[in-house]
Wavefront OBJ file of the C-alpha trace (Angstrom):
o trace
v -12.298 -4.295 35.940
v -15.474 -5.956 34.670
v -17.194 -5.123 31.398
v -19.506 -2.117 31.487
v -21.332 -1.726 28.180
v -22.877 1.562 29.330
v -19.430 3.081 29.909
v -18.267 1.835 26.495
v -21.285 3.283 24.696
v -21.106 6.562 26.609
v -17.447 6.907 25.625
v -18.278 6.175 21.991
v -21.156 8.660 21.987
v -19.099 11.405 23.622
v -16.128 10.975 21.278
v -17.955 10.456 17.976
v -17.498 13.208 15.433
v -20.018 14.429 12.901
v -18.229 12.783 9.956
v -15.813 9.933 9.353
v -12.191 10.509 10.276
v -11.161 7.124 8.800
v -10.094 5.943 12.279
v -12.958 3.641 13.263
v -10.749 0.854 14.683
v -8.994 3.357 16.943
v -12.206 4.947 18.224
v -14.071 1.663 18.725
v -11.061 0.128 20.492
v -10.920 3.091 22.862
v -14.642 2.737 23.588
v -14.195 -0.969 24.349
v -11.324 -0.168 26.705
v -13.447 2.530 28.389
v -15.925 -0.261 29.109
v -13.264 -2.197 30.984
v -12.096 -4.764 28.416
v -8.384 -5.239 27.814
v -8.250 -4.874 24.053
v -5.046 -4.857 22.029
v -4.914 -2.441 19.073
v -5.251 -3.615 15.496
v -4.283 -1.583 12.460
v -7.429 -2.334 10.493
v -11.038 -2.720 11.541
v -11.409 -5.872 9.421
v -8.841 -7.591 11.690
v -10.394 -6.812 15.089
v -12.158 -10.174 15.604
v -9.188 -12.047 17.082
v -8.404 -9.326 19.613
v -12.069 -8.923 20.573
v -12.234 -12.656 21.327
v -9.044 -12.406 23.386
v -10.672 -9.550 25.347
v -13.682 -11.689 26.321
v -16.055 -11.063 23.421
v -17.823 -13.830 21.535
v -19.431 -13.914 18.101
v -23.225 -13.594 18.233
v -26.053 -13.695 15.716
v -29.384 -11.935 15.514
v -30.416 -8.467 16.588
v -27.653 -6.322 18.090
v -27.705 -5.386 21.752
v -26.233 -2.322 23.440
v -22.445 -2.619 23.557
v -22.153 -5.090 20.666
v -19.270 -4.457 18.274
v -19.642 -5.028 14.525
v -16.550 -5.938 12.505
v -17.317 -5.368 8.829
v -15.172 -6.672 6.000
v -13.800 -4.391 3.249
v -15.547 -3.102 0.154
v -14.003 -1.569 -2.964
v -12.183 1.598 -2.025
v -12.236 0.791 1.701
v -9.609 -1.943 2.241
v -9.477 -1.574 6.045
v -13.101 -2.596 6.581
v -15.151 -0.918 9.289
v -15.963 -1.305 12.976
v -18.679 0.247 15.115
v -20.327 -0.214 18.506
v -24.098 -0.345 18.993
v -25.666 2.307 21.209
v -28.792 0.253 21.904
v -31.183 2.806 20.436
v -30.713 2.244 16.708
v -27.524 4.308 16.604
v -24.056 2.956 15.905
v -20.816 4.736 16.773
v -17.381 4.503 15.202
v -15.322 7.659 14.819
v -18.668 9.328 14.079
v -22.382 8.774 14.737
v -24.026 6.389 12.262
v -27.711 5.767 11.539
v -27.102 2.127 10.633
v -24.426 -0.489 11.070
v -23.154 0.079 7.545
v -21.461 3.481 7.432
v -22.947 4.658 4.146
v -25.048 3.813 1.114
v -22.087 2.318 -0.740
v -21.536 -0.090 2.165
v -25.233 -0.968 2.401
v -25.380 -1.616 -1.356
v -22.285 -3.830 -1.259
v -23.505 -5.583 1.931
v -20.090 -7.002 2.903
v -19.904 -9.788 5.442
v -19.742 -8.792 9.083
v -19.690 -10.338 12.532
v -21.231 -9.058 15.748
v -19.325 -9.501 18.997
v -20.725 -9.358 22.520
v -18.784 -9.384 25.765
v -19.363 -12.472 27.929
l 1 2 3 4 5 6 7 8 9 10 11 12 13 14 15 16 17 18 19 20 21 22 23 24 25 26 27 28 29 30 31 32 33 34 35 36 37 38 39 40 41 42 43 44 45 46 47 48 49 50 51 52 53 54 55 56 57 58 59 60 61 62 63 64 65 66 67 68 69 70 71 72 73 74 75 76 77 78 79 80 81 82 83 84 85 86 87 88 89 90 91 92 93 94 95 96 97 98 99 100 101 102 103 104 105 106 107 108 109 110 111 112 113 114 115 116 117 118 119 120
């Protein structure tokens, strides 16, 4: 099955809750699989980069595009990091709908390092 970013984003949109469930890696991984990529689970969002690369994603820089996945490193109090997929319209999805890539003001203030991944 080839990569279908629309299917991945639609899955993410349809399964996103109204608030964090602290299961972003699980939800984003399921969205990626719904798009046709063969992604192996990781326990923590911060560790998803290797498996995304193995599933055909590559690190990219610049403005996000629909279907891009952000892997964000931890901040104080959030040791697992965060992951989300870009909806293409300014909205990001993890286990809930986000208005920015960073999942809250504490994340935006800390501005941890992150990497965007795009499927080849």
